[in-house]
All heavy atoms as TSV, in Angstrom:
chain	resi	resn	atom	element	x	y	z
A	1	VAL	N	N	5.093	-20.400	-20.565
A	1	VAL	CA	C	4.711	-21.480	-21.387
A	1	VAL	C	C	5.641	-22.677	-21.073
A	1	VAL	O	O	5.290	-23.799	-21.358
A	1	VAL	CB	C	4.804	-21.103	-22.885
A	1	VAL	CG1	C	4.578	-22.262	-23.822
A	1	VAL	CG2	C	3.833	-19.982	-23.210
A	2	TYR	N	N	6.775	-22.454	-20.456
A	2	TYR	CA	C	7.646	-23.530	-20.179
A	2	TYR	C	C	7.408	-24.208	-18.823
A	2	TYR	O	O	7.778	-25.338	-18.604
A	2	TYR	CB	C	9.122	-23.090	-20.268
A	2	TYR	CG	C	9.505	-22.686	-21.683
A	2	TYR	CD1	C	9.606	-21.354	-22.036
A	2	TYR	CD2	C	9.614	-23.642	-22.664
A	2	TYR	CE1	C	9.963	-21.007	-23.314
A	2	TYR	CE2	C	9.927	-23.272	-23.946
A	2	TYR	CZ	C	10.089	-21.911	-24.271
A	2	TYR	OH	O	10.366	-21.574	-25.508
A	3	LEU	N	N	6.802	-23.482	-17.870
A	3	LEU	CA	C	6.461	-24.049	-16.623
A	3	LEU	C	C	5.039	-24.588	-16.523
A	3	LEU	O	O	4.758	-25.525	-15.772
A	3	LEU	CB	C	6.702	-23.065	-15.541
A	3	LEU	CG	C	7.677	-23.462	-14.509
A	3	LEU	CD1	C	8.886	-22.562	-14.542
A	3	LEU	CD2	C	7.069	-23.522	-13.170
A	4	THR	N	N	4.152	-24.057	-17.314
A	4	THR	CA	C	2.769	-24.427	-17.289
A	4	THR	C	C	2.484	-25.860	-17.745
A	4	THR	O	O	1.445	-26.433	-17.285
A	4	THR	CB	C	1.884	-23.439	-17.961
A	4	THR	OG1	O	2.325	-23.269	-19.289
A	4	THR	CG2	C	1.853	-22.094	-17.248
A	5	PRO	N	N	3.300	-26.479	-18.598
A	5	PRO	CA	C	2.994	-27.929	-18.896
A	5	PRO	C	C	3.100	-28.795	-17.683
A	5	PRO	O	O	2.421	-29.838	-17.637
A	5	PRO	CB	C	4.102	-28.230	-19.922
A	5	PRO	CG	C	4.377	-26.988	-20.631
A	5	PRO	CD	C	4.244	-25.928	-19.590
A	6	LEU	N	N	3.922	-28.418	-16.725
A	6	LEU	CA	C	3.991	-29.219	-15.498
A	6	LEU	C	C	2.675	-29.238	-14.738
A	6	LEU	O	O	2.160	-30.235	-14.287
A	6	LEU	CB	C	5.030	-28.673	-14.568
A	6	LEU	CG	C	6.504	-28.857	-15.077
A	6	LEU	CD1	C	7.463	-28.116	-14.153
A	6	LEU	CD2	C	6.863	-30.287	-15.248
A	7	LEU	N	N	2.011	-28.032	-14.723
A	7	LEU	CA	C	0.711	-27.921	-14.112
A	7	LEU	C	C	-0.328	-28.703	-14.908
A	7	LEU	O	O	-1.162	-29.436	-14.316
A	7	LEU	CB	C	0.314	-26.453	-13.993
A	7	LEU	CG	C	-1.084	-26.138	-13.418
A	7	LEU	CD1	C	-1.173	-26.589	-11.970
A	7	LEU	CD2	C	-1.446	-24.682	-13.589
A	8	GLY	N	N	-0.302	-28.579	-16.194
A	8	GLY	CA	C	-1.277	-29.305	-17.069
A	8	GLY	C	C	-1.125	-30.809	-16.951
A	8	GLY	O	O	-2.068	-31.505	-16.884
A	9	GLY	N	N	0.128	-31.270	-16.884
A	9	GLY	CA	C	0.362	-32.710	-16.736
A	9	GLY	C	C	-0.112	-33.237	-15.380
A	9	GLY	O	O	-0.703	-34.296	-15.229
A	10	TYR	N	N	0.150	-32.424	-14.316
A	10	TYR	CA	C	-0.294	-32.850	-12.969
A	10	TYR	C	C	-1.826	-32.876	-12.917
A	10	TYR	O	O	-2.339	-33.825	-12.355
A	10	TYR	CB	C	0.281	-31.835	-11.934
A	10	TYR	CG	C	-0.300	-32.032	-10.554
A	10	TYR	CD1	C	0.150	-33.135	-9.780
A	10	TYR	CD2	C	-1.283	-31.213	-10.063
A	10	TYR	CE1	C	-0.387	-33.368	-8.542
A	10	TYR	CE2	C	-1.858	-31.487	-8.757
A	10	TYR	CZ	C	-1.368	-32.502	-8.060
A	10	TYR	OH	O	-1.912	-32.740	-6.816
A	11	ILE	N	N	-2.494	-31.899	-13.428
A	11	ILE	CA	C	-3.978	-31.882	-13.419
A	11	ILE	C	C	-4.527	-33.052	-14.183
A	11	ILE	O	O	-5.444	-33.713	-13.763
A	11	ILE	CB	C	-4.506	-30.589	-13.907
A	11	ILE	CG1	C	-4.173	-29.466	-12.838
A	11	ILE	CG2	C	-6.011	-30.584	-14.148
A	11	ILE	CD1	C	-4.481	-28.076	-13.318
A	12	ALA	N	N	-3.926	-33.329	-15.357
A	12	ALA	CA	C	-4.396	-34.453	-16.185
A	12	ALA	C	C	-4.182	-35.822	-15.508
A	12	ALA	O	O	-5.045	-36.671	-15.516
A	12	ALA	CB	C	-3.732	-34.433	-17.540
A	13	ASP	N	N	-2.996	-35.952	-14.882
A	13	ASP	CA	C	-2.738	-37.258	-14.270
A	13	ASP	C	C	-3.447	-37.512	-12.981
A	13	ASP	O	O	-3.836	-38.628	-12.663
A	13	ASP	CB	C	-1.234	-37.379	-13.993
A	13	ASP	CG	C	-0.404	-37.566	-15.228
A	13	ASP	OD1	O	-1.002	-37.899	-16.302
A	13	ASP	OD2	O	0.810	-37.304	-15.191
A	14	SER	N	N	-3.727	-36.425	-12.197
A	14	SER	CA	C	-4.287	-36.680	-10.838
A	14	SER	C	C	-5.745	-36.279	-10.759
A	14	SER	O	O	-6.421	-36.801	-9.762
A	14	SER	CB	C	-3.504	-35.939	-9.836
A	14	SER	OG	O	-3.563	-34.518	-10.084
A	15	HIS	N	N	-6.289	-35.505	-11.627
A	15	HIS	CA	C	-7.657	-35.039	-11.420
A	15	HIS	C	C	-8.615	-35.250	-12.564
A	15	HIS	O	O	-9.639	-35.948	-12.461
A	15	HIS	CB	C	-7.656	-33.564	-11.069
A	15	HIS	CG	C	-6.950	-33.254	-9.793
A	15	HIS	ND1	N	-7.393	-33.583	-8.541
A	15	HIS	CD2	C	-5.746	-32.597	-9.587
A	15	HIS	CE1	C	-6.551	-33.201	-7.608
A	15	HIS	NE2	N	-5.560	-32.586	-8.236
A	16	LEU	N	N	-8.362	-34.678	-13.748
A	16	LEU	CA	C	-9.326	-34.642	-14.807
A	16	LEU	C	C	-9.147	-35.681	-15.926
A	16	LEU	O	O	-10.163	-36.069	-16.494
A	16	LEU	CB	C	-9.261	-33.244	-15.479
A	16	LEU	CG	C	-9.745	-32.057	-14.650
A	16	LEU	CD1	C	-9.544	-30.825	-15.476
A	16	LEU	CD2	C	-11.154	-32.184	-14.195
A	17	GLY	N	N	-7.969	-36.113	-16.110
A	17	GLY	CA	C	-7.774	-37.029	-17.280
A	17	GLY	C	C	-7.340	-36.178	-18.463
A	17	GLY	O	O	-7.421	-34.996	-18.499
A	18	ARG	N	N	-6.686	-36.872	-19.435
A	18	ARG	CA	C	-6.070	-36.224	-20.571
A	18	ARG	C	C	-7.038	-35.377	-21.380
A	18	ARG	O	O	-6.760	-34.235	-21.686
A	18	ARG	CB	C	-5.439	-37.290	-21.436
A	18	ARG	CG	C	-4.750	-36.797	-22.635
A	18	ARG	CD	C	-4.097	-37.892	-23.433
A	18	ARG	NE	N	-3.488	-37.354	-24.577
A	18	ARG	CZ	C	-2.951	-38.180	-25.484
A	18	ARG	NH1	N	-2.962	-39.447	-25.353
A	18	ARG	NH2	N	-2.378	-37.724	-26.586
A	19	TYR	N	N	-8.158	-35.945	-21.804
A	19	TYR	CA	C	-9.057	-35.246	-22.756
A	19	TYR	C	C	-9.823	-34.132	-22.090
A	19	TYR	O	O	-10.051	-33.101	-22.719
A	19	TYR	CB	C	-9.952	-36.265	-23.398
A	19	TYR	CG	C	-9.169	-37.271	-24.258
A	19	TYR	CD1	C	-9.044	-38.598	-23.834
A	19	TYR	CD2	C	-8.479	-36.872	-25.382
A	19	TYR	CE1	C	-8.273	-39.494	-24.573
A	19	TYR	CE2	C	-7.754	-37.777	-26.123
A	19	TYR	CZ	C	-7.665	-39.079	-25.752
A	19	TYR	OH	O	-6.900	-39.940	-26.468
A	20	LYS	N	N	-10.290	-34.314	-20.861
A	20	LYS	CA	C	-10.924	-33.223	-20.149
A	20	LYS	C	C	-9.993	-32.059	-19.905
A	20	LYS	O	O	-10.410	-30.915	-19.996
A	20	LYS	CB	C	-11.569	-33.713	-18.803
A	20	LYS	CG	C	-12.780	-34.535	-19.072
A	20	LYS	CD	C	-13.353	-34.930	-17.682
A	20	LYS	CE	C	-14.538	-35.857	-17.795
A	20	LYS	NZ	N	-15.105	-36.266	-16.537
A	21	THR	N	N	-8.767	-32.356	-19.584
A	21	THR	CA	C	-7.727	-31.345	-19.404
A	21	THR	C	C	-7.479	-30.526	-20.702
A	21	THR	O	O	-7.420	-29.317	-20.647
A	21	THR	CB	C	-6.434	-31.924	-18.849
A	21	THR	OG1	O	-6.712	-32.658	-17.664
A	21	THR	CG2	C	-5.417	-30.864	-18.538
A	22	ILE	N	N	-7.433	-31.247	-21.782
A	22	ILE	CA	C	-7.261	-30.496	-23.036
A	22	ILE	C	C	-8.447	-29.613	-23.322
A	22	ILE	O	O	-8.314	-28.495	-23.735
A	22	ILE	CB	C	-7.079	-31.549	-24.199
A	22	ILE	CG1	C	-5.771	-32.261	-24.081
A	22	ILE	CG2	C	-7.220	-30.875	-25.568
A	22	ILE	CD1	C	-5.594	-33.425	-25.040
A	23	GLY	N	N	-9.667	-30.083	-23.023
A	23	GLY	CA	C	-10.864	-29.218	-23.208
A	23	GLY	C	C	-10.884	-28.029	-22.349
A	23	GLY	O	O	-11.169	-26.907	-22.786
A	24	VAL	N	N	-10.547	-28.213	-21.054
A	24	VAL	CA	C	-10.565	-27.128	-20.112
A	24	VAL	C	C	-9.491	-26.078	-20.442
A	24	VAL	O	O	-9.747	-24.865	-20.467
A	24	VAL	CB	C	-10.322	-27.611	-18.659
A	24	VAL	CG1	C	-10.101	-26.517	-17.711
A	24	VAL	CG2	C	-11.558	-28.421	-18.204
A	25	PHE	N	N	-8.280	-26.542	-20.722
A	25	PHE	CA	C	-7.209	-25.608	-21.005
A	25	PHE	C	C	-7.429	-24.974	-22.428
A	25	PHE	O	O	-6.959	-23.865	-22.686
A	25	PHE	CB	C	-5.865	-26.241	-20.910
A	25	PHE	CG	C	-5.382	-26.339	-19.499
A	25	PHE	CD1	C	-5.638	-27.445	-18.689
A	25	PHE	CD2	C	-4.687	-25.289	-18.927
A	25	PHE	CE1	C	-5.242	-27.507	-17.402
A	25	PHE	CE2	C	-4.228	-25.356	-17.602
A	25	PHE	CZ	C	-4.527	-26.486	-16.835
A	26	GLY	N	N	-8.083	-25.696	-23.338
A	26	GLY	CA	C	-8.421	-25.144	-24.600
A	26	GLY	C	C	-9.360	-23.994	-24.429
A	26	GLY	O	O	-9.273	-22.946	-25.150
A	27	MET	N	N	-10.353	-24.105	-23.549
A	27	MET	CA	C	-11.295	-23.026	-23.304
A	27	MET	C	C	-10.599	-21.817	-22.642
A	27	MET	O	O	-10.882	-20.642	-22.996
A	27	MET	CB	C	-12.429	-23.478	-22.441
A	27	MET	CG	C	-13.339	-24.479	-22.984
A	27	MET	SD	S	-14.191	-23.719	-24.375
A	27	MET	CE	C	-15.002	-25.154	-25.046
A	28	ILE	N	N	-9.633	-22.094	-21.736
A	28	ILE	CA	C	-8.883	-21.015	-21.130
A	28	ILE	C	C	-8.051	-20.298	-22.196
A	28	ILE	O	O	-7.998	-19.032	-22.278
A	28	ILE	CB	C	-7.948	-21.523	-20.021
A	28	ILE	CG1	C	-8.808	-22.048	-18.845
A	28	ILE	CG2	C	-6.926	-20.518	-19.549
A	28	ILE	CD1	C	-7.972	-22.765	-17.818
A	29	TYR	N	N	-7.478	-21.027	-23.105
A	29	TYR	CA	C	-6.675	-20.433	-24.206
A	29	TYR	C	C	-7.624	-19.584	-25.126
A	29	TYR	O	O	-7.265	-18.425	-25.495
A	29	TYR	CB	C	-6.076	-21.526	-25.076
A	29	TYR	CG	C	-5.123	-21.110	-26.079
A	29	TYR	CD1	C	-3.771	-21.031	-25.780
A	29	TYR	CD2	C	-5.503	-20.787	-27.395
A	29	TYR	CE1	C	-2.831	-20.641	-26.781
A	29	TYR	CE2	C	-4.571	-20.399	-28.363
A	29	TYR	CZ	C	-3.287	-20.320	-28.034
A	29	TYR	OH	O	-2.361	-19.916	-28.945
A	30	MET	N	N	-8.823	-20.093	-25.435
A	30	MET	CA	C	-9.748	-19.315	-26.252
A	30	MET	C	C	-10.217	-18.062	-25.555
A	30	MET	O	O	-10.389	-17.003	-26.198
A	30	MET	CB	C	-10.930	-20.176	-26.700
A	30	MET	CG	C	-10.531	-21.203	-27.709
A	30	MET	SD	S	-11.835	-22.331	-28.276
A	30	MET	CE	C	-13.322	-21.600	-27.819
A	31	LEU	N	N	-10.467	-18.152	-24.214
A	31	LEU	CA	C	-10.867	-16.992	-23.480
A	31	LEU	C	C	-9.767	-15.926	-23.518
A	31	LEU	O	O	-10.012	-14.712	-23.704
A	31	LEU	CB	C	-11.179	-17.346	-22.052
A	31	LEU	CG	C	-11.527	-16.249	-21.096
A	31	LEU	CD1	C	-12.855	-15.583	-21.504
A	31	LEU	CD2	C	-11.599	-16.744	-19.696
A	32	GLY	N	N	-8.493	-16.379	-23.348
A	32	GLY	CA	C	-7.363	-15.407	-23.391
A	32	GLY	C	C	-7.197	-14.736	-24.774
A	32	GLY	O	O	-6.967	-13.525	-24.888
A	33	THR	N	N	-7.452	-15.522	-25.854
A	33	THR	CA	C	-7.404	-14.940	-27.174
A	33	THR	C	C	-8.451	-13.972	-27.415
A	33	THR	O	O	-8.213	-12.890	-27.992
A	33	THR	CB	C	-7.421	-16.131	-28.214
A	33	THR	OG1	O	-6.370	-17.016	-27.920
A	33	THR	CG2	C	-7.241	-15.563	-29.658
A	34	GLY	N	N	-9.690	-14.252	-26.953
A	34	GLY	CA	C	-10.804	-13.372	-27.146
A	34	GLY	C	C	-10.541	-12.078	-26.338
A	34	GLY	O	O	-10.899	-10.984	-26.818
A	35	LEU	N	N	-10.089	-12.183	-25.070
A	35	LEU	CA	C	-9.812	-11.004	-24.272
A	35	LEU	C	C	-8.725	-10.123	-24.918
A	35	LEU	O	O	-8.720	-8.877	-24.843
A	35	LEU	CB	C	-9.447	-11.344	-22.880
A	35	LEU	CG	C	-10.610	-11.774	-21.994
A	35	LEU	CD1	C	-10.107	-12.257	-20.575
A	35	LEU	CD2	C	-11.588	-10.646	-21.788
A	36	MET	N	N	-7.699	-10.782	-25.506
A	36	MET	CA	C	-6.658	-10.027	-26.181
A	36	MET	C	C	-7.215	-9.220	-27.324
A	36	MET	O	O	-6.875	-8.072	-27.500
A	36	MET	CB	C	-5.560	-10.971	-26.710
A	36	MET	CG	C	-4.565	-11.325	-25.697
A	36	MET	SD	S	-3.114	-12.162	-26.251
A	36	MET	CE	C	-3.386	-12.622	-27.914
A	37	ALA	N	N	-8.123	-9.861	-28.129
A	37	ALA	CA	C	-8.747	-9.180	-29.237
A	37	ALA	C	C	-9.566	-7.959	-28.720
A	37	ALA	O	O	-9.542	-6.863	-29.268
A	37	ALA	CB	C	-9.601	-10.085	-30.010
A	38	ALA	N	N	-10.294	-8.174	-27.681
A	38	ALA	CA	C	-11.185	-7.079	-27.140
A	38	ALA	C	C	-10.336	-6.043	-26.515
A	38	ALA	O	O	-10.699	-4.827	-26.683
A	38	ALA	CB	C	-12.152	-7.663	-26.106
A	39	ALA	N	N	-9.236	-6.374	-25.884
A	39	ALA	CA	C	-8.409	-5.370	-25.273
A	39	ALA	C	C	-7.639	-4.545	-26.249
A	39	ALA	O	O	-7.116	-3.467	-25.896
A	39	ALA	CB	C	-7.426	-6.003	-24.238
A	40	SER	N	N	-7.433	-5.047	-27.456
A	40	SER	CA	C	-6.681	-4.272	-28.408
A	40	SER	C	C	-7.559	-3.647	-29.516
A	40	SER	O	O	-7.064	-3.208	-30.575
A	40	SER	CB	C	-5.665	-5.166	-29.090
A	40	SER	OG	O	-6.269	-6.287	-29.784
A	41	TYR	N	N	-8.830	-3.522	-29.205
A	41	TYR	CA	C	-9.785	-2.887	-30.216
A	41	TYR	C	C	-9.353	-1.456	-30.346
A	41	TYR	O	O	-9.207	-0.729	-29.396
A	41	TYR	CB	C	-11.183	-3.009	-29.647
A	41	TYR	CG	C	-12.260	-2.566	-30.670
A	41	TYR	CD1	C	-12.581	-3.325	-31.723
A	41	TYR	CD2	C	-12.931	-1.359	-30.494
A	41	TYR	CE1	C	-13.510	-2.912	-32.659
A	41	TYR	CE2	C	-13.837	-0.907	-31.419
A	41	TYR	CZ	C	-14.137	-1.760	-32.498
A	41	TYR	OH	O	-15.043	-1.327	-33.370
A	42	PRO	N	N	-9.207	-0.965	-31.601
A	42	PRO	CA	C	-8.735	0.401	-31.865
A	42	PRO	C	C	-9.686	1.437	-31.257
A	42	PRO	O	O	-10.876	1.373	-31.345
A	42	PRO	CB	C	-8.807	0.523	-33.372
A	42	PRO	CG	C	-8.689	-0.888	-33.885
A	42	PRO	CD	C	-9.368	-1.687	-32.860
A	43	GLY	N	N	-9.080	2.318	-30.485
A	43	GLY	CA	C	-9.821	3.392	-29.823
A	43	GLY	C	C	-10.237	3.036	-28.429
A	43	GLY	O	O	-10.562	3.901	-27.661
A	44	HIS	N	N	-10.161	1.762	-28.051
A	44	HIS	CA	C	-10.581	1.335	-26.704
A	44	HIS	C	C	-9.541	0.379	-26.117
A	44	HIS	O	O	-9.880	-0.618	-25.493
A	44	HIS	CB	C	-11.967	0.592	-26.760
A	44	HIS	CG	C	-13.030	1.444	-27.349
A	44	HIS	ND1	N	-13.499	2.572	-26.679
A	44	HIS	CD2	C	-13.708	1.315	-28.476
A	44	HIS	CE1	C	-14.466	3.146	-27.424
A	44	HIS	NE2	N	-14.644	2.386	-28.491
A	45	GLU	N	N	-8.243	0.623	-26.324
A	45	GLU	CA	C	-7.238	-0.240	-25.837
A	45	GLU	C	C	-7.170	-0.289	-24.336
A	45	GLU	O	O	-7.274	0.765	-23.695
A	45	GLU	CB	C	-5.843	0.187	-26.403
A	45	GLU	CG	C	-5.716	0.121	-27.877
A	45	GLU	CD	C	-6.059	1.347	-28.644
A	45	GLU	OE1	O	-6.498	2.351	-27.969
A	45	GLU	OE2	O	-6.045	1.368	-29.843
A	46	ILE	N	N	-6.959	-1.463	-23.800
A	46	ILE	CA	C	-6.833	-1.636	-22.360
A	46	ILE	C	C	-5.531	-2.434	-22.198
A	46	ILE	O	O	-5.536	-3.691	-22.217
A	46	ILE	CB	C	-8.035	-2.389	-21.739
A	46	ILE	CG1	C	-9.326	-1.696	-22.163
A	46	ILE	CG2	C	-7.930	-2.484	-20.240
A	46	ILE	CD1	C	-10.584	-2.533	-21.816
A	47	PRO	N	N	-4.431	-1.723	-21.942
A	47	PRO	CA	C	-3.098	-2.424	-21.872
A	47	PRO	C	C	-3.014	-3.480	-20.777
A	47	PRO	O	O	-2.504	-4.525	-21.035
A	47	PRO	CB	C	-2.142	-1.287	-21.592
A	47	PRO	CG	C	-2.839	-0.045	-22.015
A	47	PRO	CD	C	-4.272	-0.281	-21.793
A	48	TRP	N	N	-3.524	-3.210	-19.612
A	48	TRP	CA	C	-3.454	-4.192	-18.482
A	48	TRP	C	C	-4.181	-5.487	-18.850
A	48	TRP	O	O	-3.769	-6.607	-18.474
A	48	TRP	CB	C	-3.838	-3.626	-17.149
A	48	TRP	CG	C	-5.293	-3.300	-17.104
A	48	TRP	CD1	C	-5.868	-2.171	-17.309
A	48	TRP	CD2	C	-6.328	-4.176	-16.713
A	48	TRP	NE1	N	-7.265	-2.168	-17.156
A	48	TRP	CE2	C	-7.611	-3.429	-16.772
A	48	TRP	CE3	C	-6.444	-5.533	-16.371
A	48	TRP	CZ2	C	-8.821	-4.042	-16.509
A	48	TRP	CZ3	C	-7.641	-6.091	-16.080
A	48	TRP	CH2	C	-8.868	-5.324	-16.140
A	49	LEU	N	N	-5.349	-5.361	-19.483
A	49	LEU	CA	C	-6.146	-6.527	-19.859
A	49	LEU	C	C	-5.411	-7.339	-20.985
A	49	LEU	O	O	-5.450	-8.531	-20.935
A	49	LEU	CB	C	-7.535	-6.110	-20.309
A	49	LEU	CG	C	-8.456	-7.259	-20.668
A	49	LEU	CD1	C	-8.716	-8.198	-19.492
A	49	LEU	CD2	C	-9.789	-6.751	-21.150
A	50	PHE	N	N	-4.821	-6.631	-21.933
A	50	PHE	CA	C	-4.095	-7.336	-22.952
A	50	PHE	C	C	-2.921	-8.140	-22.288
A	50	PHE	O	O	-2.681	-9.294	-22.670
A	50	PHE	CB	C	-3.510	-6.270	-23.959
A	50	PHE	CG	C	-2.794	-6.920	-25.088
A	50	PHE	CD1	C	-3.502	-7.387	-26.196
A	50	PHE	CD2	C	-1.400	-7.087	-25.054
A	50	PHE	CE1	C	-2.837	-8.001	-27.209
A	50	PHE	CE2	C	-0.740	-7.685	-26.118
A	50	PHE	CZ	C	-1.424	-8.136	-27.188
A	51	ILE	N	N	-2.165	-7.496	-21.420
A	51	ILE	CA	C	-1.012	-8.181	-20.847
A	51	ILE	C	C	-1.455	-9.348	-19.915
A	51	ILE	O	O	-0.880	-10.427	-20.024
A	51	ILE	CB	C	-0.210	-7.192	-20.012
A	51	ILE	CG1	C	0.488	-6.151	-20.979
A	51	ILE	CG2	C	0.814	-7.887	-19.114
A	51	ILE	CD1	C	1.170	-5.043	-20.260
A	52	PHE	N	N	-2.559	-9.193	-19.143
A	52	PHE	CA	C	-3.031	-10.228	-18.332
A	52	PHE	C	C	-3.528	-11.409	-19.221
A	52	PHE	O	O	-3.242	-12.579	-18.897
A	52	PHE	CB	C	-4.175	-9.759	-17.470
A	52	PHE	CG	C	-4.969	-10.887	-16.803
A	52	PHE	CD1	C	-4.443	-11.534	-15.740
A	52	PHE	CD2	C	-6.251	-11.254	-17.270
A	52	PHE	CE1	C	-5.118	-12.587	-15.107
A	52	PHE	CE2	C	-6.920	-12.258	-16.674
A	52	PHE	CZ	C	-6.405	-12.906	-15.610
A	53	SER	N	N	-4.229	-11.102	-20.238
A	53	SER	CA	C	-4.794	-12.203	-21.059
A	53	SER	C	C	-3.722	-12.932	-21.803
A	53	SER	O	O	-3.772	-14.154	-22.000
A	53	SER	CB	C	-5.886	-11.700	-21.981
A	53	SER	OG	O	-5.399	-10.751	-22.907
A	54	PHE	N	N	-2.707	-12.199	-22.271
A	54	PHE	CA	C	-1.616	-12.833	-23.021
A	54	PHE	C	C	-0.732	-13.660	-22.092
A	54	PHE	O	O	-0.520	-14.879	-22.301
A	54	PHE	CB	C	-0.810	-11.823	-23.764
A	54	PHE	CG	C	0.313	-12.472	-24.590
A	54	PHE	CD1	C	0.029	-13.219	-25.672
A	54	PHE	CD2	C	1.644	-12.233	-24.239
A	54	PHE	CE1	C	1.002	-13.801	-26.397
A	54	PHE	CE2	C	2.600	-12.815	-24.970
A	54	PHE	CZ	C	2.317	-13.618	-26.051
A	55	PHE	N	N	-0.200	-13.009	-21.079
A	55	PHE	CA	C	0.763	-13.749	-20.207
A	55	PHE	C	C	0.123	-14.661	-19.219
A	55	PHE	O	O	0.736	-15.583	-18.771
A	55	PHE	CB	C	1.682	-12.675	-19.496
A	55	PHE	CG	C	2.627	-12.029	-20.390
A	55	PHE	CD1	C	2.561	-10.634	-20.598
A	55	PHE	CD2	C	3.651	-12.729	-21.013
A	55	PHE	CE1	C	3.457	-10.013	-21.427
A	55	PHE	CE2	C	4.493	-12.083	-21.866
A	55	PHE	CZ	C	4.475	-10.729	-22.076
A	56	GLY	N	N	-1.107	-14.380	-18.929
A	56	GLY	CA	C	-1.821	-15.251	-17.962
A	56	GLY	C	C	-2.617	-16.333	-18.619
A	56	GLY	O	O	-2.231	-17.578	-18.474
A	57	LEU	N	N	-3.637	-15.986	-19.355
A	57	LEU	CA	C	-4.550	-16.986	-19.842
A	57	LEU	C	C	-3.985	-17.826	-21.037
A	57	LEU	O	O	-4.143	-19.019	-21.089
A	57	LEU	CB	C	-5.844	-16.390	-20.171
A	57	LEU	CG	C	-6.620	-15.734	-19.000
A	57	LEU	CD1	C	-7.902	-15.004	-19.501
A	57	LEU	CD2	C	-6.900	-16.708	-17.965
A	58	VAL	N	N	-3.383	-17.126	-22.012
A	58	VAL	CA	C	-2.866	-17.832	-23.151
A	58	VAL	C	C	-1.686	-18.702	-22.793
A	58	VAL	O	O	-1.616	-19.826	-23.224
A	58	VAL	CB	C	-2.508	-16.848	-24.275
A	58	VAL	CG1	C	-1.776	-17.488	-25.447
A	58	VAL	CG2	C	-3.703	-16.107	-24.802
A	59	ALA	N	N	-0.786	-18.239	-21.941
A	59	ALA	CA	C	0.327	-19.058	-21.487
A	59	ALA	C	C	-0.156	-20.273	-20.703
A	59	ALA	O	O	0.314	-21.371	-20.894
A	59	ALA	CB	C	1.261	-18.250	-20.632
A	60	LEU	N	N	-1.142	-20.098	-19.816
A	60	LEU	CA	C	-1.708	-21.199	-19.058
A	60	LEU	C	C	-2.426	-22.223	-19.949
A	60	LEU	O	O	-2.202	-23.418	-19.809
A	60	LEU	CB	C	-2.670	-20.637	-18.031
A	60	LEU	CG	C	-3.331	-21.661	-17.078
A	60	LEU	CD1	C	-2.260	-22.282	-16.210
A	60	LEU	CD2	C	-4.378	-21.021	-16.252
A	61	GLY	N	N	-3.187	-21.715	-20.889
A	61	GLY	CA	C	-3.926	-22.605	-21.842
A	61	GLY	C	C	-2.913	-23.367	-22.718
A	61	GLY	O	O	-3.057	-24.598	-22.898
A	62	ALA	N	N	-1.935	-22.717	-23.266
A	62	ALA	CA	C	-0.957	-23.357	-24.097
A	62	ALA	C	C	-0.194	-24.435	-23.350
A	62	ALA	O	O	0.082	-25.531	-23.834
A	62	ALA	CB	C	-0.022	-22.359	-24.695
A	63	GLY	N	N	0.199	-24.152	-22.146
A	63	GLY	CA	C	0.889	-25.104	-21.301
A	63	GLY	C	C	0.082	-26.339	-20.987
A	63	GLY	O	O	0.589	-27.503	-20.967
A	64	GLY	N	N	-1.180	-26.114	-20.677
A	64	GLY	CA	C	-2.034	-27.309	-20.397
A	64	GLY	C	C	-2.317	-28.164	-21.571
A	64	GLY	O	O	-2.393	-29.423	-21.499
A	65	ILE	N	N	-2.373	-27.532	-22.788
A	65	ILE	CA	C	-2.586	-28.295	-23.992
A	65	ILE	C	C	-1.279	-29.021	-24.391
A	65	ILE	O	O	-1.240	-30.170	-24.754
A	65	ILE	CB	C	-3.047	-27.368	-25.057
A	65	ILE	CG1	C	-4.452	-26.854	-24.809
A	65	ILE	CG2	C	-3.054	-28.110	-26.452
A	65	ILE	CD1	C	-4.973	-25.743	-25.725
A	66	LYS	N	N	-0.164	-28.285	-24.299
A	66	LYS	CA	C	1.131	-28.835	-24.760
A	66	LYS	C	C	1.530	-30.149	-24.047
A	66	LYS	O	O	2.039	-31.020	-24.648
A	66	LYS	CB	C	2.205	-27.747	-24.497
A	66	LYS	CG	C	3.591	-28.176	-25.017
A	66	LYS	CD	C	4.632	-27.204	-24.568
A	66	LYS	CE	C	4.708	-26.065	-25.527
A	66	LYS	NZ	N	5.852	-25.202	-25.296
A	67	SER	N	N	1.276	-30.215	-22.744
A	67	SER	CA	C	1.666	-31.371	-22.003
A	67	SER	C	C	0.818	-32.606	-22.290
A	67	SER	O	O	1.219	-33.731	-21.957
A	67	SER	CB	C	1.630	-31.087	-20.493
A	67	SER	OG	O	0.323	-30.823	-20.111
A	68	ASN	N	N	-0.380	-32.435	-22.874
A	68	ASN	CA	C	-1.300	-33.506	-23.081
A	68	ASN	C	C	-1.444	-33.930	-24.529
A	68	ASN	O	O	-2.094	-34.963	-24.825
A	68	ASN	CB	C	-2.612	-33.238	-22.503
A	68	ASN	CG	C	-2.566	-33.130	-21.009
A	68	ASN	OD1	O	-2.254	-34.082	-20.375
A	68	ASN	ND2	N	-2.870	-31.955	-20.435
A	69	VAL	N	N	-0.968	-33.148	-25.496
A	69	VAL	CA	C	-1.046	-33.496	-26.833
A	69	VAL	C	C	0.350	-33.873	-27.351
A	69	VAL	O	O	1.173	-33.092	-27.643
A	69	VAL	CB	C	-1.543	-32.263	-27.693
A	69	VAL	CG1	C	-1.622	-32.608	-29.198
A	69	VAL	CG2	C	-2.922	-31.817	-27.156
A	70	VAL	N	N	0.553	-35.121	-27.288
A	70	VAL	CA	C	1.894	-35.686	-27.675
A	70	VAL	C	C	1.757	-36.568	-28.885
A	70	VAL	O	O	0.869	-37.440	-28.929
A	70	VAL	CB	C	2.533	-36.519	-26.556
A	70	VAL	CG1	C	3.899	-37.075	-26.944
A	70	VAL	CG2	C	2.612	-35.705	-25.280
A	71	THR	N	N	2.592	-36.294	-29.919
A	71	THR	CA	C	2.493	-37.098	-31.116
A	71	THR	C	C	3.611	-38.167	-31.178
A	71	THR	O	O	4.562	-38.091	-30.500
A	71	THR	CB	C	2.545	-36.214	-32.402
A	71	THR	OG1	O	3.737	-35.428	-32.343
A	71	THR	CG2	C	1.331	-35.281	-32.424
């Protein structure tokens, strides 16, 4: 989560723009949250999917949002 804002800021500044980047990374964040919920369903736990979705998708999504939402 501490290195991914650099990626989010770079993508926003050079390619997509601030609001599109927030939308794209917000969808990545939501996908990661949904996969975490599915991977932790009782009786059907999938540990590798939980770890991938948490450390991969949620961290990437949070970093992309964090760098573009400044108050």
